[in-house]
C-alpha positions as CSV (number, residue, x, y, z in Angstrom):
1,M,-54.9,87.8,152.3
2,R,-51.5,87.1,154.0
3,A,-48.2,88.3,152.5
4,P,-47.0,86.1,149.6
5,V,-44.4,83.5,150.3
6,I,-41.6,82.6,147.9
7,R,-39.9,79.2,148.8
8,A,-38.0,76.4,147.2
9,V,-40.0,73.6,145.4
10,R,-40.7,70.6,147.7
11,K,-41.6,67.0,146.7
12,S,-45.1,67.5,148.0
13,D,-45.6,70.3,145.5
14,F,-45.9,68.0,142.5
15,P,-49.6,68.2,141.9
16,E,-49.8,72.0,142.2
17,W,-46.5,72.5,140.4
18,R,-47.7,70.3,137.5
19,R,-51.0,72.3,137.3
20,L,-49.0,75.6,137.1
21,W,-46.4,74.1,134.7
22,R,-49.2,73.0,132.4
23,D,-50.8,76.4,132.5
24,Y,-47.4,78.0,131.7
25,L,-47.0,75.6,128.7
26,A,-50.5,76.3,127.5
27,F,-49.6,80.1,127.4
28,Y,-46.9,79.1,125.0
29,E,-49.3,76.9,123.1
30,T,-47.4,73.7,123.8
31,T,-47.7,70.5,125.8
32,L,-45.1,67.9,127.1
33,P,-45.5,64.2,127.7
34,D,-46.1,63.2,131.3
35,A,-42.7,61.5,131.5
36,V,-40.9,64.8,130.6
37,I,-42.9,66.7,133.2
38,E,-42.1,64.2,135.9
39,T,-38.4,64.2,135.0
40,A,-38.3,68.0,135.0
41,F,-39.8,68.0,138.5
42,E,-37.4,65.4,139.7
43,N,-34.5,67.5,138.4
44,L,-35.7,70.4,140.5
45,L,-35.5,68.3,143.6
46,D,-32.1,66.8,142.8
47,D,-29.4,68.6,144.8
48,T,-26.7,67.5,142.4
49,N,-28.5,69.1,139.5
50,R,-28.0,72.7,138.3
51,M,-31.8,73.2,137.9
52,H,-33.7,74.9,140.7
53,G,-37.2,76.1,141.4
54,F,-39.2,78.3,143.6
55,M,-42.9,78.4,144.2
56,A,-45.0,81.5,145.1
57,E,-47.8,81.0,147.6
58,I,-50.7,83.1,148.7
59,D,-52.6,81.8,151.8
60,D,-50.6,78.5,151.5
61,K,-51.8,77.9,147.9
62,P,-49.2,77.8,145.2
63,V,-50.0,80.4,142.5
64,G,-46.6,80.8,140.7
65,L,-43.3,79.2,139.9
66,V,-39.9,80.0,138.6
67,H,-37.2,77.7,137.3
68,F,-33.5,78.6,137.0
69,I,-30.3,76.9,135.9
70,F,-26.7,77.7,136.8
71,H,-24.2,77.1,134.1
72,D,-20.6,77.8,133.0
73,H,-19.8,80.8,130.9
74,M,-16.7,81.6,128.9
75,W,-16.7,85.3,129.9
76,R,-17.6,84.8,133.5
77,P,-15.4,82.5,135.6
78,E,-18.1,82.4,138.3
79,G,-20.7,81.2,135.8
80,I,-24.1,82.6,135.1
81,C,-27.8,81.9,136.0
82,Y,-30.5,81.3,133.3
83,L,-34.0,82.1,134.5
84,Q,-35.8,79.6,132.3
85,D,-39.4,79.8,133.2
86,L,-41.6,82.2,135.2
87,F,-45.3,81.9,135.6
88,V,-48.0,83.4,137.9
89,Q,-51.6,82.2,137.5
90,S,-53.9,84.9,136.1
91,D,-56.0,85.5,139.2
92,A,-52.9,86.1,141.3
93,R,-51.2,88.6,139.0
94,G,-50.9,92.2,140.0
95,H,-49.6,91.4,143.5
96,G,-45.9,91.6,142.7
97,L,-45.3,87.9,142.6
98,G,-43.5,88.0,139.3
99,A,-41.0,90.5,140.6
100,A,-40.8,88.6,143.9
101,L,-39.9,85.3,142.0
102,I,-37.3,87.1,139.9
103,N,-35.8,88.7,143.0
104,A,-35.7,85.3,144.7
105,V,-33.6,84.0,141.7
106,Y,-31.4,87.1,142.0
107,G,-30.9,86.2,145.7
108,A,-30.1,82.6,144.9
109,A,-27.6,83.7,142.3
110,D,-26.0,86.1,144.7
111,D,-25.8,83.4,147.4
112,A,-24.1,81.1,144.9
113,G,-21.6,83.8,144.0
114,V,-23.1,84.1,140.5
115,P,-24.4,87.6,140.1
116,G,-25.2,87.4,136.4
117,V,-28.9,86.4,135.6
118,Y,-30.5,86.4,132.2
119,W,-33.8,85.3,130.7
120,L,-35.7,85.3,127.4
121,T,-39.3,86.0,126.5
122,Q,-41.4,86.1,123.4
123,D,-41.9,89.5,121.8
124,F,-45.7,89.3,122.2
125,N,-45.5,88.8,125.9
126,S,-46.2,92.4,126.6
127,T,-47.5,92.0,130.1
128,A,-44.4,90.3,131.3
129,R,-42.2,92.6,129.3
130,R,-43.5,95.6,131.3
131,L,-42.2,93.9,134.4
132,Y,-39.0,92.9,132.8
133,D,-38.3,96.4,131.6
134,Q,-38.5,97.5,135.3
135,I,-36.4,94.7,136.8
136,G,-33.9,93.9,134.1
137,V,-32.1,95.4,131.0
138,Q,-33.1,94.3,127.5
139,T,-30.1,93.3,125.4
140,P,-29.7,93.5,121.6
141,F,-29.2,89.8,121.2
142,I,-31.4,87.8,118.8
143,R,-31.9,84.1,119.6
144,Y,-31.4,81.4,117.0
145,N,-32.3,77.7,117.3
146,R,-30.9,74.7,115.4
147,S,-33.1,74.1,112.3
């Protein structure tokens, strides 16, 4: 096995990205219409959009993804980066790809002059939380959604 590669999402990635994205959605027990999936992917490729994505590859095969969004922030004039989605397929876990994808987002944020990066996860996601506890700091905030 060659060293994993983390790289920006490319147009040719759509079939493999969609496969990984659907697996990610299945983990959270949800689905999305094809039109929403296609629009999401197009947004990742649009240089004028604030959404970005990286793929993780092992031996030239995509095995993971991360999506992140730069946005304004009232307390940070430079803005902030929201790491929205992170997924590594089950048979590729344990090789440091989750950390590598997060570090790639950290690097992209630093390159953009936006050092603040945050993300959310569900409380039952214990496997991911073990990584997050090593690479980030848990905050006391509780999330609410519009009812």
